[in-house]
C-alpha positions as CSV (number, residue, x, y, z in Angstrom):
1,M,32.1,-0.7,-87.0
2,K,31.0,0.0,-83.4
3,K,29.7,3.4,-84.5
4,I,27.5,1.9,-87.2
5,K,26.1,-0.7,-84.8
6,K,25.2,2.1,-82.3
7,V,23.5,4.2,-85.1
8,L,21.6,1.2,-86.4
9,A,20.5,0.3,-82.8
10,L,19.3,3.8,-82.2
11,L,17.5,4.0,-85.5
12,L,15.8,0.7,-84.8
13,I,14.7,1.9,-81.3
14,L,13.3,5.1,-82.9
15,V,11.4,3.2,-85.6
16,L,9.9,0.9,-82.9
17,A,8.9,3.9,-80.8
18,F,7.2,5.7,-83.7
19,T,5.4,2.5,-84.6
20,V,4.0,2.2,-81.1
21,L,2.9,5.8,-81.1
22,A,1.4,5.6,-84.6
23,C,-0.7,2.5,-83.6
24,D,-2.0,4.2,-80.5
25,S,-5.8,4.1,-80.4
26,G,-5.9,7.8,-79.6
27,K,-8.7,7.3,-76.9
28,T,-8.3,9.1,-73.7
29,D,-9.8,8.3,-70.4
30,D,-11.2,11.7,-69.6
31,T,-13.9,11.1,-67.1
32,S,-13.8,14.5,-65.4
33,G,-16.7,15.9,-67.4
34,T,-19.0,12.9,-67.2
35,K,-22.0,12.5,-64.9
36,A,-22.8,9.5,-62.9
37,P,-25.6,7.4,-64.4
38,E,-29.0,8.0,-63.0
39,K,-30.8,5.3,-61.1
40,T,-33.7,3.7,-62.9
41,K,-36.4,1.3,-61.9
42,A,-36.1,-2.2,-63.0
43,P,-39.1,-3.5,-65.1
44,E,-41.7,-5.2,-62.9
45,E,-42.8,-7.7,-65.4
46,S,-41.0,-9.3,-68.2
47,K,-42.5,-11.4,-70.9
48,A,-41.0,-14.6,-71.9
49,P,-39.2,-14.3,-75.3
50,E,-41.2,-15.7,-78.1
51,E,-39.9,-18.9,-79.7
52,S,-38.4,-18.2,-83.1
53,K,-38.8,-20.7,-85.9
54,A,-35.8,-21.7,-87.9
55,P,-36.0,-20.4,-91.5
56,E,-37.3,-23.0,-93.8
57,E,-35.1,-24.0,-96.7
58,S,-36.5,-22.9,-100.0
59,D,-36.0,-24.9,-103.2
60,N,-35.6,-22.1,-105.7
61,G,-33.4,-24.1,-108.1
62,D,-30.4,-21.9,-107.5
63,D,-28.2,-24.6,-106.0
64,K,-24.5,-23.8,-106.2
65,L,-21.8,-26.3,-105.4
66,M,-18.9,-25.0,-103.3
67,H,-15.5,-26.4,-103.5
68,V,-13.3,-26.1,-100.4
69,G,-9.6,-26.8,-100.4
70,I,-7.3,-27.4,-97.4
71,L,-3.5,-27.3,-97.5
72,T,-1.6,-29.0,-94.8
73,T,2.1,-29.8,-94.2
74,S,1.2,-33.3,-93.3
75,G,-1.6,-35.7,-94.1
76,V,-5.2,-35.4,-92.9
77,D,-5.1,-38.7,-91.1
78,D,-2.3,-38.0,-88.6
79,G,-4.4,-37.0,-85.6
80,S,-3.3,-33.3,-85.6
81,F,-4.8,-30.0,-86.4
82,G,-5.0,-30.8,-90.1
83,Q,-7.2,-33.8,-89.4
84,A,-9.5,-31.7,-87.3
85,C,-9.9,-29.2,-90.1
86,Y,-10.5,-31.9,-92.6
87,E,-13.2,-33.5,-90.4
88,G,-14.8,-30.1,-89.9
89,I,-15.2,-29.6,-93.6
90,L,-16.9,-32.9,-94.1
């Protein structure tokens, strides 16, 4: 029985180690071949950004009704997360 537990523990450790290695991003921090960024002048004048207008709503007759459902473990009037979600939908 002890031998089985040891084998299973070792197998679990190996699986976890392979999982970590497989999920590695593969990116390396090789900065030996990169150059330092060159210094550039800052722009002398900058124009103020133009004000953008909000897009106007168009009435093209293609109104679709969306039904949203919420599933909670308690009611929506208990002052918890479920109530906040429900009020956000309204």
